[in-house]
Every structure is written in structure tokens, then in C-alpha cells.
N, C-alpha and C positions, 0 to 999 in steps of 0.2 A: 601310431600307437606303440608305446614301449611295452616291453615284456612285463614290467611291473604293473602297468595299467591293465594289461590283459589278465594277469594273475588276480589283481584286485577285483576286476569285474566278474570273473568266474567264481571267486570265493564269495562275493556278495550274492550272486545268483544262487549258488548252491545253498548258502545259509538261509536265504529267503525261502527256497523250495522246501528245505527241511523244516522250517518253521511252519509252513503251510501243511506239511505232512503231519506235524504234531497236532495242528488244529483238526485235521481230518480224523486223527486218532481220538480226539476228545469227542467229536460228534459220533464216532463209532461206539464209544463207551456210553454216550447218552442213549443211542438207539438200543444198546444192550439193556440198559436199565429200564427203558420203556417196555421192551419185550418182556423183561422179568416181571414188571408190575402187571402186565397183561396175563402172564401165566398164573400169578398169584390170584388175580381177580377171577379168572376162569376156575381155578382149583377150588377156591373157597365159596364161590357163589354160583356154581353150575346148576344147582337145583333150588336155590333159595330166591334169587333175585334175577329176573330176566334181563333188566337193564344193565346191571353190573356185569352180567355174563357177556352181554353184547359189547359193552365197553372194553372188557378184558380181551375179547377176541379181536376187536379193532386195534387195541394197543399192541397186541401180540403180532398182528399182521404188519402194523406200522413199524414196529421194532425190527422185525425180520427184514422187511424191505429196506429199512434204513441201514441195517448192518450189511446187507448185500451191496447197496449203492456206495456206502462209505468204504467198505472193504475193497471194492473194485477201484474206486478213486485212489485209495492209498496204494494199491498195487501198481496202477498206471503211473502215479506220481513217483513212486520209487524207481520205476523203470526210466522215467524222465530224468531223475537226478543222476542215475547211472549213465544215461546217454550224454548228459552235459559234462560229466567227469571224463568220460571216454573221449568226447570231442576236444576237451582241453588237453588231455594227454596226447592226442594225435597232433594237435596244433603245436604243442611244445616239442614233440619229437621232430616234426617237420622243420620248425625253426632252428633247432639244434643241428639238424642235418644240413640245412642251407648255410648255416654259419660255418660249418666245417668245410663245405664246398667252396665258399667264398674265401676262406682262409687259405685253402690250398691254391686257389687261383692267384691270390695276391702274393704268395710266397715265391 
């Protein structure tokens, strides 16, 4: 494997993971909207309509749980992207070091 292939593979992996983090962000926003709709239903129908109040509470709980799950997934995903970048930097530094060692031996 050449250095260019290594670089291209890592760049492709990082861009894919960042794309997936964007998708997790969209789902987080969706959970936020669902929770907001739940809050509105509970606020306006807490004394008028029992079923809409129950629906609002359910949506609120679903939204909060979704935000927690997608927030955690986004946090772990960002840590994973940073780990891949750090791994690439370590491999690159190791290869440059080995290249210098070989160049000294051949001189």
C-alpha cells in the first residue's frame, strides 16, 4: 500500500463518518421537534382533552429519549472521528520516521 492509497482511504473514511454524524444531527433535530410538539400539546390541552394530553406527554418523553440517544451517538461518533484522525497522524509520523532511518542506513 502506498502513502497516497493510505491517505485516500483515511480521507474517505473520515468524510463518511462526518456524513453519518450529520445524519445523526438531523435525527437529533427531529427528536427536538417531537419533544417541542409534545410540550405544546401538554401546555394547551392539559385540562381540556385527556387524550391529547397523554399524546403530548408521550411525544415529550419520546423526544427527550431521542435527544439523549442521538446526542450520545453524536458524541461517540465525534470521538471515533478524532480517533481515526489521530491513528492516521501516528501512522504518518511512524512512516516518516522509518523513511529517515532507512535513508541514514543507505547513506
